[in-house]
LUMFIVEX-64786 format. One record per residue (C-alpha): residue number from 1; x, y, z. Coordinates in Angstrom, 1 decimal. Last residue first. Layout:
residues N
{site NUM {X Y Z}}
...
//
This chain:
residues 617
{site 617 {25.1 20.0 6.8}}
{site 616 {22.6 22.7 5.7}}
{site 615 {21.2 23.1 2.2}}
{site 614 {17.3 22.6 3.9}}
{site 613 {18.4 25.5 5.7}}
{site 612 {19.1 28.1 3.2}}
{site 611 {15.4 29.0 1.6}}
{site 610 {14.1 30.4 4.8}}
{site 609 {10.5 30.7 4.6}}
{site 608 {8.3 33.8 3.9}}
{site 607 {8.1 32.6 0.6}}
{site 606 {6.9 29.2 1.3}}
{site 605 {8.8 26.6 -0.5}}
{site 604 {8.6 25.4 -3.7}}
{site 603 {10.5 28.0 -5.1}}
{site 602 {13.6 27.1 -3.3}}
{site 601 {13.7 24.1 -3.6}}
{site 600 {13.8 23.8 -7.0}}
{site 599 {16.1 26.8 -7.5}}
{site 598 {18.6 25.2 -5.5}}
{site 597 {18.5 21.4 -7.4}}
{site 596 {18.5 23.1 -10.6}}
{site 595 {21.9 25.3 -9.5}}
{site 594 {23.1 22.4 -8.6}}
{site 593 {24.3 21.5 -5.1}}
{site 592 {26.9 21.2 -2.4}}
{site 591 {26.3 20.7 0.8}}
{site 590 {26.5 23.9 3.0}}
{site 589 {28.4 24.6 6.8}}
{site 588 {31.8 24.2 5.6}}
{site 587 {34.4 24.3 8.0}}
{site 586 {35.7 27.4 9.2}}
{site 585 {38.6 26.4 12.1}}
{site 584 {40.3 23.7 9.8}}
{site 583 {39.8 25.9 7.1}}
{site 582 {37.3 27.1 4.3}}
{site 581 {37.3 30.1 2.3}}
{site 580 {39.3 29.1 -0.4}}
{site 579 {37.0 26.3 -0.8}}
{site 578 {33.6 28.3 -2.0}}
{site 577 {31.2 26.7 -0.1}}
{site 576 {28.9 24.9 -2.5}}
{site 575 {28.2 25.0 -6.2}}
{site 574 {27.9 22.1 -8.8}}
{site 573 {28.1 23.1 -12.5}}
{site 572 {26.0 21.0 -14.6}}
{site 571 {24.3 24.5 -15.6}}
{site 570 {20.4 24.5 -16.3}}
{site 569 {19.8 26.9 -14.0}}
{site 568 {22.2 29.7 -15.7}}
{site 567 {23.0 31.7 -12.9}}
{site 566 {21.2 34.0 -10.6}}
{site 565 {21.9 38.1 -11.2}}
{site 564 {18.6 39.3 -10.0}}
{site 563 {17.5 42.9 -11.5}}
{site 562 {15.0 44.6 -10.0}}
{site 561 {13.3 47.5 -10.9}}
{site 560 {10.9 49.6 -8.6}}
{site 559 {7.8 51.7 -9.2}}
{site 558 {5.2 53.1 -6.2}}
{site 557 {2.0 54.0 -7.4}}
{site 556 {1.6 55.4 -4.9}}
{site 555 {0.3 56.7 -1.3}}
{site 554 {-1.4 54.9 0.8}}
{site 553 {0.9 52.5 1.3}}
{site 552 {1.4 48.8 1.3}}
{site 551 {4.7 47.7 2.6}}
{site 550 {7.7 46.2 0.8}}
{site 549 {9.6 43.3 2.4}}
{site 548 {12.8 42.0 3.8}}
{site 547 {14.6 39.3 5.0}}
{site 546 {18.5 39.2 4.7}}
{site 545 {21.0 37.3 2.4}}
{site 544 {24.2 37.7 4.2}}
{site 543 {27.8 37.8 3.4}}
{site 542 {30.4 35.5 5.7}}
{site 541 {27.8 33.1 6.0}}
{site 540 {29.8 30.1 3.8}}
{site 539 {30.5 32.4 1.1}}
{site 538 {28.8 30.1 -1.3}}
{site 537 {25.9 30.0 0.9}}
{site 536 {25.4 33.8 1.6}}
{site 535 {26.1 34.3 -2.4}}
{site 534 {23.3 31.9 -2.7}}
{site 533 {20.8 33.3 -0.7}}
{site 532 {21.4 36.7 -2.4}}
{site 531 {23.2 39.9 -1.2}}
{site 530 {21.2 43.2 -1.7}}
{site 529 {22.5 46.0 -3.7}}
{site 528 {20.0 49.5 -4.2}}
{site 527 {20.9 52.0 -6.8}}
{site 526 {21.1 55.6 -5.8}}
{site 525 {20.1 58.6 -8.4}}
{site 524 {17.9 60.1 -5.9}}
{site 523 {17.9 58.5 -2.4}}
{site 522 {15.4 56.5 -1.5}}
{site 521 {15.3 55.7 2.1}}
{site 520 {15.0 52.4 3.4}}
{site 519 {12.9 51.7 6.4}}
{site 518 {14.3 49.6 8.8}}
{site 517 {12.0 46.6 10.3}}
{site 516 {13.4 45.5 14.1}}
{site 515 {14.3 41.8 14.8}}
{site 514 {17.9 43.1 14.8}}
{site 513 {17.8 44.2 11.5}}
{site 512 {14.9 43.6 9.3}}
{site 511 {15.2 45.5 5.5}}
{site 510 {12.4 47.5 4.6}}
{site 509 {11.2 48.9 1.3}}
{site 508 {8.2 51.6 1.1}}
{site 507 {9.8 54.4 -0.8}}
{site 506 {7.9 56.8 -2.8}}
{site 505 {10.9 58.7 -4.5}}
{site 504 {11.4 55.0 -7.0}}
{site 503 {13.3 52.4 -6.8}}
{site 502 {16.2 50.8 -8.5}}
{site 501 {17.6 47.3 -7.1}}
{site 500 {20.1 45.4 -8.3}}
{site 499 {20.0 41.8 -6.8}}
{site 498 {23.3 39.3 -5.9}}
{site 497 {23.7 35.6 -6.1}}
{site 496 {19.9 35.4 -7.0}}
{site 495 {17.4 33.4 -4.3}}
{site 494 {16.3 36.4 -2.8}}
{site 493 {15.3 36.6 1.1}}
{site 492 {11.5 37.4 1.9}}
{site 491 {9.1 38.9 3.9}}
{site 490 {5.9 39.8 1.8}}
{site 489 {5.7 42.0 -1.3}}
{site 488 {3.4 45.1 -1.5}}
{site 487 {1.6 43.9 2.2}}
{site 486 {-2.0 43.8 3.4}}
{site 485 {-4.3 44.7 5.8}}
{site 484 {-3.0 47.9 7.2}}
{site 483 {-2.7 49.4 3.8}}
{site 482 {-6.4 49.8 3.3}}
{site 481 {-6.8 51.8 0.5}}
{site 480 {-3.4 50.7 -1.4}}
{site 479 {-1.8 53.3 -3.9}}
{site 478 {-0.8 50.6 -6.4}}
{site 477 {2.4 48.9 -6.3}}
{site 476 {4.2 48.4 -9.9}}
{site 475 {6.9 45.9 -9.9}}
{site 474 {9.6 45.6 -13.2}}
{site 473 {11.3 42.4 -12.9}}
{site 472 {14.7 41.4 -14.9}}
{site 471 {15.6 37.7 -14.7}}
{site 470 {19.7 37.1 -14.7}}
{site 469 {22.1 34.0 -16.2}}
{site 468 {20.3 32.9 -18.9}}
{site 467 {22.1 35.4 -21.2}}
{site 466 {25.6 35.2 -20.4}}
{site 465 {26.0 38.2 -23.0}}
{site 464 {22.8 39.6 -24.4}}
{site 463 {22.7 39.1 -28.2}}
{site 462 {21.3 35.5 -27.9}}
{site 461 {18.2 37.1 -26.4}}
{site 460 {15.5 34.4 -26.2}}
{site 459 {16.8 33.2 -22.7}}
{site 458 {16.5 36.8 -21.7}}
{site 457 {14.0 36.4 -18.5}}
{site 456 {12.0 39.1 -18.4}}
{site 455 {9.4 40.1 -16.2}}
{site 454 {6.5 42.5 -15.7}}
{site 453 {4.9 42.6 -12.1}}
{site 452 {1.4 43.9 -10.1}}
{site 451 {1.8 44.5 -6.7}}
{site 450 {-1.1 44.6 -3.5}}
{site 449 {0.6 41.0 -2.9}}
{site 448 {-1.7 38.0 -2.3}}
{site 447 {-2.4 36.2 1.1}}
{site 446 {-1.9 32.7 2.2}}
{site 445 {0.8 31.8 -0.8}}
{site 444 {0.3 29.1 -3.1}}
{site 443 {-1.8 30.2 -5.7}}
{site 442 {-0.6 33.6 -6.2}}
{site 441 {3.2 32.4 -6.0}}
{site 440 {4.6 34.4 -9.0}}
{site 439 {2.4 37.8 -7.9}}
{site 438 {0.3 39.8 -10.1}}
{site 437 {1.1 38.8 -13.8}}
{site 436 {3.0 40.0 -16.9}}
{site 435 {5.6 37.8 -19.0}}
{site 434 {8.2 38.3 -21.1}}
{site 433 {10.6 35.3 -21.7}}
{site 432 {8.0 32.6 -21.4}}
{site 431 {9.5 29.6 -19.6}}
{site 430 {7.7 30.2 -16.4}}
{site 429 {4.5 30.5 -18.1}}
{site 428 {2.0 31.8 -15.7}}
{site 427 {0.9 34.4 -18.1}}
{site 426 {-0.3 37.7 -18.8}}
{site 425 {1.6 39.4 -21.9}}
{site 424 {-1.3 40.0 -24.2}}
{site 423 {-3.7 41.4 -21.3}}
{site 422 {-1.1 44.4 -20.9}}
{site 421 {-2.5 45.7 -24.4}}
{site 420 {-6.3 44.9 -23.6}}
{site 419 {-5.6 46.7 -20.6}}
{site 418 {-4.9 49.8 -22.1}}
{site 417 {-1.8 51.4 -20.2}}
{site 416 {-0.9 52.4 -16.9}}
{site 415 {1.3 49.1 -15.9}}
{site 414 {3.3 49.8 -18.9}}
{site 413 {3.7 53.6 -18.8}}
{site 412 {4.8 53.2 -15.5}}
{site 411 {7.4 51.2 -16.2}}
{site 410 {8.9 53.2 -18.8}}
{site 409 {8.7 56.1 -16.3}}
{site 408 {10.9 53.9 -14.1}}
{site 407 {13.2 52.9 -16.6}}
{site 406 {13.4 56.6 -18.2}}
{site 405 {14.2 58.3 -14.9}}
{site 404 {17.1 55.3 -14.4}}
{site 403 {18.5 56.1 -18.0}}
{site 402 {18.1 59.9 -17.4}}
{site 401 {20.2 59.5 -14.6}}
{site 400 {23.3 58.3 -16.7}}
{site 399 {24.5 54.8 -14.8}}
{site 398 {28.2 55.8 -13.6}}
{site 397 {27.8 54.5 -10.5}}
{site 396 {28.0 57.7 -8.7}}
{site 395 {25.8 56.3 -6.0}}
{site 394 {25.4 52.7 -4.3}}
{site 393 {23.2 52.0 -1.8}}
{site 392 {24.0 48.7 0.6}}
{site 391 {21.8 45.6 1.9}}
{site 390 {23.0 42.3 3.6}}
{site 389 {23.1 44.7 7.2}}
{site 388 {26.0 43.1 8.6}}
{site 387 {28.6 41.0 6.5}}
{site 386 {27.5 42.7 3.4}}
{site 385 {28.0 46.0 4.7}}
{site 384 {31.3 45.3 6.3}}
{site 383 {32.4 43.8 2.7}}
{site 382 {31.1 46.8 1.1}}
{site 381 {33.1 49.4 3.0}}
{site 380 {36.4 47.1 2.8}}
{site 379 {36.0 46.9 -0.6}}
{site 378 {35.5 50.7 -1.1}}
{site 377 {38.6 51.2 0.7}}
{site 376 {40.7 49.0 -1.3}}
{site 375 {39.9 50.1 -4.6}}
{site 374 {42.9 52.2 -4.6}}
{site 373 {42.7 54.3 -7.6}}
{site 372 {45.7 54.5 -9.8}}
{site 371 {43.5 54.7 -13.1}}
{site 370 {39.7 55.5 -12.2}}
{site 369 {37.1 53.2 -12.2}}
{site 368 {36.3 53.2 -8.5}}
{site 367 {36.1 57.0 -8.3}}
{site 366 {33.2 58.2 -8.0}}
{site 365 {31.6 54.7 -6.5}}
{site 364 {30.1 56.0 -2.9}}
{site 363 {29.1 53.4 -1.1}}
{site 362 {25.5 53.8 1.7}}
{site 361 {25.3 51.8 4.4}}
{site 360 {21.7 50.9 5.2}}
{site 359 {19.3 53.4 7.0}}
{site 358 {18.7 54.9 10.8}}
{site 357 {16.7 57.6 11.9}}
{site 356 {15.8 55.6 14.9}}
{site 355 {12.2 54.8 15.0}}
{site 354 {12.7 51.1 14.1}}
{site 353 {9.2 49.5 12.2}}
{site 352 {7.8 47.0 15.0}}
{site 351 {8.0 42.8 13.6}}
{site 350 {4.8 41.8 12.9}}
{site 349 {3.0 38.8 15.0}}
{site 348 {-0.6 40.8 15.1}}
{site 347 {-0.5 41.2 11.2}}
{site 346 {0.7 37.0 10.8}}
{site 345 {-1.9 36.2 13.2}}
{site 344 {-4.9 38.6 11.6}}
{site 343 {-4.1 36.7 8.4}}
{site 342 {-2.7 38.7 5.7}}
{site 341 {-5.7 40.2 3.4}}
{site 340 {-5.1 40.0 -0.4}}
{site 339 {-7.2 37.1 -1.2}}
{site 338 {-10.3 39.1 1.0}}
{site 337 {-10.3 41.6 -1.6}}
{site 336 {-8.9 45.2 0.0}}
{site 335 {-11.8 47.4 0.2}}
{site 334 {-12.4 50.0 -2.6}}
{site 333 {-13.9 53.7 -2.5}}
{site 332 {-14.3 55.5 -6.2}}
{site 331 {-14.1 54.2 -9.7}}
{site 330 {-13.6 50.6 -8.6}}
{site 329 {-12.8 49.3 -11.9}}
{site 328 {-9.3 50.9 -12.0}}
{site 327 {-8.6 50.4 -8.7}}
{site 326 {-9.0 46.5 -9.4}}
{site 325 {-7.3 46.9 -12.3}}
{site 324 {-4.2 48.3 -10.7}}
{site 323 {-3.8 45.0 -8.5}}
{site 322 {-3.5 42.9 -11.7}}
{site 321 {-5.7 43.2 -15.3}}
{site 320 {-5.4 39.7 -16.3}}
{site 319 {-9.3 39.3 -15.4}}
{site 318 {-8.1 35.1 -15.4}}
{site 317 {-6.2 35.6 -12.0}}
{site 316 {-9.0 37.3 -10.3}}
{site 315 {-11.4 34.5 -10.5}}
{site 314 {-8.5 31.8 -9.8}}
{site 313 {-7.7 34.0 -6.6}}
{site 312 {-11.1 34.1 -4.6}}
{site 311 {-12.6 30.9 -6.7}}
{site 310 {-16.0 31.8 -4.6}}
{site 309 {-15.2 35.1 -3.3}}
{site 308 {-14.3 36.6 -7.3}}
{site 307 {-17.4 34.0 -7.8}}
{site 306 {-19.8 36.1 -6.2}}
{site 305 {-18.3 39.6 -7.1}}
{site 304 {-18.5 38.9 -10.6}}
{site 303 {-22.0 37.9 -10.3}}
{site 302 {-23.1 41.1 -8.4}}
{site 301 {-23.8 41.2 -4.9}}
{site 300 {-26.1 42.0 -1.9}}
{site 299 {-26.1 40.3 1.6}}
{site 298 {-27.5 37.1 3.0}}
{site 297 {-29.6 36.3 5.4}}
{site 296 {-32.8 38.4 4.2}}
{site 295 {-35.5 38.7 7.2}}
{site 294 {-38.2 36.2 7.2}}
{site 293 {-40.4 37.4 10.4}}
{site 292 {-41.3 40.6 8.7}}
{site 291 {-41.5 39.4 5.3}}
{site 290 {-38.9 38.3 2.7}}
{site 289 {-39.6 35.8 -0.2}}
{site 288 {-40.8 38.3 -2.4}}
{site 287 {-37.4 40.3 -2.1}}
{site 286 {-35.5 37.5 -3.6}}
{site 285 {-32.2 36.9 -1.0}}
{site 284 {-29.6 39.0 -3.1}}
{site 283 {-28.2 39.6 -6.6}}
{site 282 {-27.3 42.8 -8.1}}
{site 281 {-27.0 43.5 -11.7}}
{site 280 {-24.2 44.9 -13.0}}
{site 279 {-24.0 41.3 -15.4}}
{site 278 {-20.6 40.2 -16.9}}
{site 277 {-20.4 37.4 -15.2}}
{site 276 {-23.9 35.9 -16.8}}
{site 275 {-25.4 33.4 -14.7}}
{site 274 {-23.8 29.7 -13.6}}
{site 273 {-25.8 27.2 -14.7}}
{site 272 {-23.4 24.3 -14.2}}
{site 271 {-23.6 21.3 -16.5}}
{site 270 {-22.0 18.2 -15.2}}
{site 269 {-21.0 14.9 -17.7}}
{site 268 {-20.3 11.7 -16.1}}
{site 267 {-18.1 8.7 -17.0}}
{site 266 {-16.9 6.0 -14.6}}
{site 265 {-13.9 4.3 -15.9}}
{site 264 {-14.3 2.0 -14.2}}
{site 263 {-14.0 -0.3 -11.2}}
{site 262 {-11.4 -0.6 -8.5}}
{site 261 {-12.9 2.6 -7.1}}
{site 260 {-13.0 6.3 -6.0}}
{site 259 {-15.6 7.8 -4.1}}
{site 258 {-17.2 10.9 -5.8}}
{site 257 {-18.6 13.7 -3.4}}
{site 256 {-21.9 15.9 -2.5}}
{site 255 {-22.5 18.5 -0.4}}
{site 254 {-25.7 20.6 -0.1}}
{site 253 {-27.0 23.5 -1.8}}
{site 252 {-30.6 23.8 0.0}}
{site 251 {-33.4 25.7 -1.2}}
{site 250 {-35.5 27.8 1.5}}
{site 249 {-31.8 29.2 2.6}}
{site 248 {-32.3 32.8 1.7}}
{site 247 {-34.0 31.7 -1.7}}
{site 246 {-31.0 34.0 -3.4}}
{site 245 {-28.7 32.7 -1.3}}
{site 244 {-29.5 29.0 -2.3}}
{site 243 {-29.8 29.5 -5.7}}
{site 242 {-26.6 31.0 -6.3}}
{site 241 {-25.0 28.2 -3.6}}
{site 240 {-26.3 25.4 -6.3}}
{site 239 {-29.1 22.8 -6.0}}
{site 238 {-28.6 19.6 -7.6}}
{site 237 {-30.5 18.1 -10.5}}
{site 236 {-29.4 14.5 -11.7}}
{site 235 {-30.4 12.8 -15.1}}
{site 234 {-31.9 9.9 -15.6}}
{site 233 {-31.3 7.5 -18.6}}
{site 232 {-30.9 4.0 -17.0}}
{site 231 {-30.7 5.1 -12.9}}
{site 230 {-27.6 5.2 -11.3}}
{site 229 {-27.6 4.5 -7.6}}
{site 228 {-26.8 8.1 -5.8}}
{site 227 {-24.8 6.3 -2.6}}
{site 226 {-26.0 8.4 0.7}}
{site 225 {-22.6 9.9 2.9}}
{site 224 {-24.0 10.1 6.3}}
{site 223 {-24.1 13.6 8.6}}
{site 222 {-27.7 13.7 8.1}}
{site 221 {-27.6 13.8 4.5}}
{site 220 {-24.3 14.4 2.3}}
{site 219 {-24.5 13.3 -1.4}}
{site 218 {-22.3 10.8 -3.1}}
{site 217 {-21.3 9.7 -6.4}}
{site 216 {-19.5 6.3 -7.0}}
{site 215 {-21.9 5.5 -9.8}}
{site 214 {-20.7 2.8 -12.5}}
{site 213 {-23.7 3.0 -14.9}}
{site 212 {-23.1 6.3 -16.4}}
{site 211 {-23.5 9.8 -14.5}}
{site 210 {-25.7 12.7 -16.4}}
{site 209 {-25.7 15.8 -14.3}}
{site 208 {-27.6 19.2 -14.5}}
{site 207 {-26.2 21.6 -12.0}}
{site 206 {-28.6 24.5 -10.6}}
{site 205 {-27.8 28.1 -9.9}}
{site 204 {-23.7 27.6 -9.8}}
{site 203 {-21.1 27.5 -7.2}}
{site 202 {-21.5 23.6 -6.5}}
{site 201 {-20.6 22.3 -3.3}}
{site 200 {-17.8 20.1 -2.1}}
{site 199 {-16.5 16.8 -0.7}}
{site 198 {-13.3 16.0 -2.9}}
{site 197 {-13.9 14.2 -6.2}}
{site 196 {-12.6 11.1 -7.5}}
{site 195 {-11.5 10.4 -4.1}}
{site 194 {-7.9 9.3 -2.7}}
{site 193 {-6.3 6.5 -0.4}}
{site 192 {-9.2 3.8 0.4}}
{site 191 {-9.2 3.6 -3.6}}
{site 190 {-5.9 2.1 -3.9}}
{site 189 {-6.1 0.4 -7.9}}
{site 188 {-8.3 3.0 -9.2}}
{site 187 {-10.2 2.7 -12.3}}
{site 186 {-10.3 5.7 -14.4}}
{site 185 {-12.7 8.4 -13.2}}
{site 184 {-13.5 11.0 -16.4}}
{site 183 {-15.5 14.1 -16.2}}
{site 182 {-17.0 16.0 -18.9}}
{site 181 {-17.8 19.5 -17.9}}
{site 180 {-20.2 22.0 -19.6}}
{site 179 {-20.0 25.8 -18.1}}
{site 178 {-22.6 28.1 -18.0}}
{site 177 {-23.6 31.8 -18.6}}
{site 176 {-26.9 32.9 -20.0}}
{site 175 {-28.6 30.1 -18.0}}
{site 174 {-29.2 32.4 -14.4}}
{site 173 {-29.8 35.7 -16.4}}
{site 172 {-31.7 36.6 -13.6}}
{site 171 {-34.8 36.6 -16.1}}
{site 170 {-34.5 33.2 -15.6}}
{site 169 {-34.9 32.8 -12.6}}
{site 168 {-38.2 34.7 -12.4}}
{site 167 {-39.5 32.9 -15.5}}
{site 166 {-42.0 31.0 -14.1}}
{site 165 {-43.9 33.7 -11.7}}
{site 164 {-42.8 33.1 -8.3}}
{site 163 {-44.3 30.9 -5.6}}
{site 162 {-40.8 29.4 -4.7}}
{site 161 {-42.1 26.4 -6.4}}
{site 160 {-43.3 28.4 -9.4}}
{site 159 {-39.5 29.8 -10.0}}
{site 158 {-38.3 26.0 -9.2}}
{site 157 {-40.0 24.9 -12.4}}
{site 156 {-38.7 27.6 -14.7}}
{site 155 {-35.6 27.2 -13.7}}
{site 154 {-36.2 23.2 -14.5}}
{site 153 {-37.6 24.2 -17.8}}
{site 152 {-34.6 26.5 -18.5}}
{site 151 {-32.3 23.5 -17.3}}
{site 150 {-33.8 21.1 -19.5}}
{site 149 {-33.4 23.6 -22.9}}
{site 148 {-29.9 23.3 -21.9}}
{site 147 {-29.9 19.8 -21.7}}
{site 146 {-31.3 19.1 -25.1}}
{site 145 {-29.0 21.2 -27.5}}
{site 144 {-26.2 20.6 -24.8}}
{site 143 {-26.4 17.0 -25.7}}
{site 142 {-26.7 17.6 -29.5}}
{site 141 {-23.4 20.2 -29.5}}
{site 140 {-21.5 17.3 -27.1}}
{site 139 {-22.6 14.3 -29.8}}
{site 138 {-21.6 16.3 -32.9}}
{site 137 {-17.7 17.5 -30.8}}
{site 136 {-16.6 14.1 -29.4}}
{site 135 {-13.7 12.9 -31.9}}
{site 134 {-13.7 16.3 -33.7}}
{site 133 {-12.5 18.0 -30.3}}
{site 132 {-14.6 21.1 -29.8}}
{site 131 {-13.4 24.7 -31.1}}
{site 130 {-15.1 23.9 -34.2}}
{site 129 {-18.7 24.6 -31.6}}
{site 128 {-17.5 28.3 -31.4}}
{site 127 {-19.1 29.4 -28.3}}
{site 126 {-21.6 31.6 -26.8}}
{site 125 {-23.5 31.1 -23.3}}
{site 124 {-22.8 34.5 -21.9}}
{site 123 {-18.8 35.1 -22.8}}
{site 122 {-17.3 34.8 -19.2}}
{site 121 {-19.2 32.1 -18.1}}
{site 120 {-18.9 30.0 -21.4}}
{site 119 {-16.4 27.2 -19.9}}
{site 118 {-16.4 24.2 -22.3}}
{site 117 {-14.7 21.4 -20.2}}
{site 116 {-12.9 17.9 -20.9}}
{site 115 {-12.2 16.5 -17.1}}
{site 114 {-9.9 13.9 -15.7}}
{site 113 {-10.3 12.2 -12.3}}
{site 112 {-8.3 10.9 -9.4}}
{site 111 {-8.4 13.8 -7.2}}
{site 110 {-5.3 15.7 -5.8}}
{site 109 {-4.2 15.9 -2.4}}
{site 108 {-4.1 19.1 0.0}}
{site 107 {-5.8 21.3 -2.8}}
{site 106 {-3.9 24.4 -4.1}}
{site 105 {-1.7 23.5 -7.2}}
{site 104 {-5.1 20.9 -8.7}}
{site 103 {-7.8 22.9 -8.1}}
{site 102 {-8.8 22.7 -11.9}}
{site 101 {-8.3 19.4 -11.4}}
{site 100 {-6.7 17.2 -14.3}}
{site 99 {-6.6 19.1 -17.6}}
{site 98 {-8.9 19.4 -20.4}}
{site 97 {-9.6 22.7 -21.8}}
{site 96 {-12.3 24.8 -24.1}}
{site 95 {-13.5 28.0 -23.5}}
{site 94 {-10.1 29.6 -22.8}}
{site 93 {-9.5 32.7 -20.2}}
{site 92 {-9.1 29.7 -17.3}}
{site 91 {-5.4 29.1 -18.9}}
{site 90 {-5.2 25.9 -17.2}}
{site 89 {-4.5 23.5 -20.7}}
{site 88 {-4.4 20.7 -22.1}}
{site 87 {-6.4 20.7 -25.5}}
{site 86 {-3.3 19.9 -27.8}}
{site 85 {-2.1 17.2 -25.2}}
{site 84 {-5.8 15.2 -25.9}}
{site 83 {-4.6 14.7 -29.6}}
{site 82 {-1.4 13.4 -28.2}}
{site 81 {-2.4 10.9 -25.9}}
{site 80 {-4.7 8.9 -27.9}}
{site 79 {-8.6 8.9 -27.5}}
{site 78 {-9.7 7.3 -24.3}}
{site 77 {-10.9 10.7 -23.3}}
{site 76 {-12.8 11.8 -25.8}}
{site 75 {-14.6 8.3 -26.8}}
{site 74 {-15.3 8.2 -23.4}}
{site 73 {-17.0 11.8 -23.1}}
{site 72 {-18.9 11.1 -26.7}}
{site 71 {-20.3 7.8 -25.6}}
{site 70 {-22.4 9.7 -23.1}}
{site 69 {-26.2 9.1 -24.1}}
{site 68 {-29.0 11.3 -24.2}}
{site 67 {-33.3 11.6 -23.0}}
{site 66 {-34.6 12.7 -19.9}}
{site 65 {-37.9 13.8 -17.7}}
{site 64 {-39.7 11.8 -14.2}}
{site 63 {-39.0 12.8 -11.2}}
{site 62 {-36.5 10.3 -8.7}}
{site 61 {-35.9 11.6 -5.2}}
{site 60 {-32.4 11.1 -4.0}}
{site 59 {-31.5 7.4 -2.6}}
{site 58 {-32.2 5.3 0.4}}
{site 57 {-31.7 1.5 0.6}}
{site 56 {-29.7 1.7 4.1}}
{site 55 {-26.1 1.2 4.3}}
{site 54 {-25.6 5.5 4.9}}
{site 53 {-21.6 5.9 4.4}}
{site 52 {-19.9 6.9 7.2}}
{site 51 {-18.5 10.4 7.8}}
{site 50 {-14.6 10.8 7.0}}
{site 49 {-12.5 11.7 9.8}}
{site 48 {-9.9 9.1 9.5}}
{site 47 {-9.6 9.9 5.8}}
{site 46 {-8.7 13.5 7.0}}
{site 45 {-6.3 12.6 9.3}}
{site 44 {-4.2 10.1 7.1}}
{site 43 {-4.1 13.0 4.5}}
{site 42 {-5.4 12.0 1.2}}
{site 41 {-3.3 10.5 -1.6}}
{site 40 {-3.4 11.9 -4.8}}
{site 39 {0.0 13.7 -4.8}}
{site 38 {1.1 10.6 -3.7}}
{site 37 {1.0 8.4 -6.3}}
{site 36 {-1.5 5.6 -6.2}}
{site 35 {0.4 2.3 -6.7}}
{site 34 {0.3 0.4 -9.9}}
{site 33 {0.7 -3.3 -10.7}}
{site 32 {2.5 -4.0 -14.0}}
{site 31 {3.5 -2.0 -16.9}}
{site 30 {1.7 1.6 -15.8}}
{site 29 {1.8 4.1 -19.1}}
{site 28 {-2.2 3.5 -19.4}}
{site 27 {-2.7 3.4 -16.1}}
{site 26 {-0.5 6.9 -15.5}}
{site 25 {-1.9 8.6 -19.1}}
{site 24 {-6.0 7.6 -17.4}}
{site 23 {-4.9 10.3 -14.2}}
{site 22 {-3.9 12.9 -16.7}}
{site 21 {-1.8 12.7 -20.5}}
{site 20 {-0.7 16.4 -20.0}}
{site 19 {3.0 15.4 -19.3}}
{site 18 {3.9 18.4 -17.6}}
{site 17 {1.0 18.3 -14.9}}
{site 16 {2.5 15.5 -13.7}}
{site 15 {5.9 16.8 -13.2}}
{site 14 {4.5 19.7 -11.6}}
{site 13 {2.4 17.8 -9.1}}
{site 12 {5.8 16.1 -7.9}}
{site 11 {7.9 18.8 -7.9}}
{site 10 {5.2 20.7 -6.1}}
{site 9 {4.8 17.6 -3.3}}
{site 8 {8.9 17.6 -2.9}}
{site 7 {8.9 14.7 -0.5}}
{site 6 {8.3 13.2 2.9}}
{site 5 {6.8 9.9 3.0}}
{site 4 {3.0 9.3 2.3}}
{site 3 {2.2 5.7 2.1}}
{site 2 {1.2 3.8 -0.8}}
{site 1 {0.1 0.1 -0.2}}
//
């Protein structure tokens, strides 16, 4: 039986995702008995807390209606992997995608399931049938023709059930935006370790589900899991969160899940009626259902606000307009969205900010390149700053003021241009040379940072010497309405050998020294230099990589530009403490490693945790 040992989960997730063949691909490639991979294994404490399954012969009510077929879903998932890979994507702006688990990088354990989806939440129900895979195109188009009509009929019947006019729910736009998902649950060799689908409720108004004969769907009723026995030709309808809210809890959105099984594959198709994402109309408890005795339980909201909360970071990311887009769209007072709010315990544990008038050392490079000038004094200053602060500013460095000013201006110009232009660069593909996004760790951090970033990785610029050795980022920190709730950049150290930073006049950068945050005051024309983790390691702790952060502020935008000198990640060279710095009295503190190993670990750990301890002997 599989068991969960200490392992690099992020690396395993990325490796699985990179193959683009899903759960089915695991079984197809296995030449013998397969064990459930660690990324799918539910934590033991979750499995132990599982509610029991009802042994009685009960199930959900059956209402006579129906017609359709499931062959198209099976045909898609069981065709050649290379054909399916063309559709494999985590880009939620795409209408047609295929993937394993939408929350693959956020869940405690992945689900034993692959899914193909058609999402029209952002296109008001419209899609191009030619985008569908040819092998199942006809089946899907035919199925949707019937089930969309059926969904509209169910909404009319539910309107009547609530004592409303038949078209009441339809007029809310409840059927205008929908998502159609074709799930494929392969047979599982160790079903007790994982789930086909974790316990959840649906975000929709209603969901219409077709399942095959295998079964596995369970509904939570009276603290027991009730099996939904497949009924030939039947469609399952369930109430979603949106309908529970607007019915003021009269209709119930109930938790359900799908168990993994040794038999399979199980196939199901779900049509979620999700509403019109772009509608400015406010939704809330229906007024006709309220009275003196029945007061509203929920506040009013737009569909966009609802899904922004429901899918939190995913919904924010899909908009591709960054933090600045939030402010642009607010057109007035804005509260910091919940995905940016730091947990109260983190805010309460914050170190204080130093009130003394101290700052990081300033080093003047005026004469450093002049003939006959001894560099000894500057070297001494630089060494002292690197040993004690890990940070220093350099002035008179030879870069013209005009170049610095234009760089700051250029960064602002990019971030303040039209959203439709910026969206062309918005992506989370770490292999792209140029990308624009909000927070590289958006899906992993406890709270998102109040910052947008344009980054350049020069692996495609052959005219740049040592082109694959650095990363260049242009940060944009909009003014924040509630700066006490969030940060511009969380406490962290840099992975680089060294980092060169240009900041504008706004300020906000802080360095941790003696358990206090010290403000790094902007100085016209200065560049900030800080030691990164790699240089601390190879100097055997002689030079210090120090924690720093950027606070959010009511003034802004703040602009900064950082150049991280990182080395070539794919280099076969082995790094470790420099031999010339070692002696009998100064033994190596760190083990040797490749840059690939170093960066794989660095970017898989929480951003506020040290990247050094893993490499210590």
